[in-house]
N, C-alpha and C positions, 0 to 999 in steps of 0.2 A: 409118414403115410401121406400119399398124394391127396390133394383136395379135389373132389369131383366138381366139375363145372358144367354149366349149360350156356349155350350160345343164344343170345337174344338179338334179334334184328329189329331196328327202329328206323323211322324216317328221319331224313335230314331236310330241314326247312329253312327258308329265309322269310322274314317279315319285317315291316317297318312300323314303328310305334311312336306315339308322341309321349315323351316322358312328363312327369309331374311338373318339372320346371319349364315345360313348353318346348324343349329341344326335341329334335327328331333323331331316332336311332334305328338302324337296321341291324338285326341280329341273325346269325346263322346258328341254328340250334337243332338238337335231336330230341325226339319224343315219339311215343306211339302215335300212329296215324289216327286211331280212334280218339285218343285223348285230345289231340289238336282239333279234330273236327268238332267234338263236343264243346270245346272251349270257344271256338269261333261261333258256333250256333247260339251259345248261351251267354257270350261275352264274359266268360269267366276268367279268372286269373289262375294260371297253373305254373308249376315249377318245371323248368326244362334245363337241359344241359347246354350252356353256351359254348359252342365248339371253338370259337375264336379266343375266348378268355379262359377256357378250361375250368369253368365254374358253373354252379347251379344258380339260376336266376328265376325270379317270379316275373311272369310275362302277363300283363293285363290286356286281354284281347278286346276289352271295351275301348281301348285306345288305339286299336289297329288302324293303320292308314293303308288303304288298298287291300291287296290279297295276300294270303299266305301261299307260298310256292314250295312244293316238294321238289328238291333238287337232287335227291339220291337217297341212299340208305347207308347205315353203318351197323356194325356188330359189336357186341360187348360180351365178354366172358364173365359170368357171375357164379359164385359158389352155390352149390346145391346143398341145402340143409338136409341132414339125415332124419 
């Protein structure tokens, strides 16, 4: 029996952060626009999908250097639970 799926569209962003060791890292990631906006405003740490490393990462927006730029969108197929 085929699994029913739903398409989710999220933003693709780039941002530069200072890591705990003091080094600088730029990350290209996907997340919902609302989640990113809230994290920037509150300097929260959120989990995002690192698109270059194909892994989930925690991003501390309190260590943001400069601005977060939305560079596009991407879609994912997720299973729908019955």
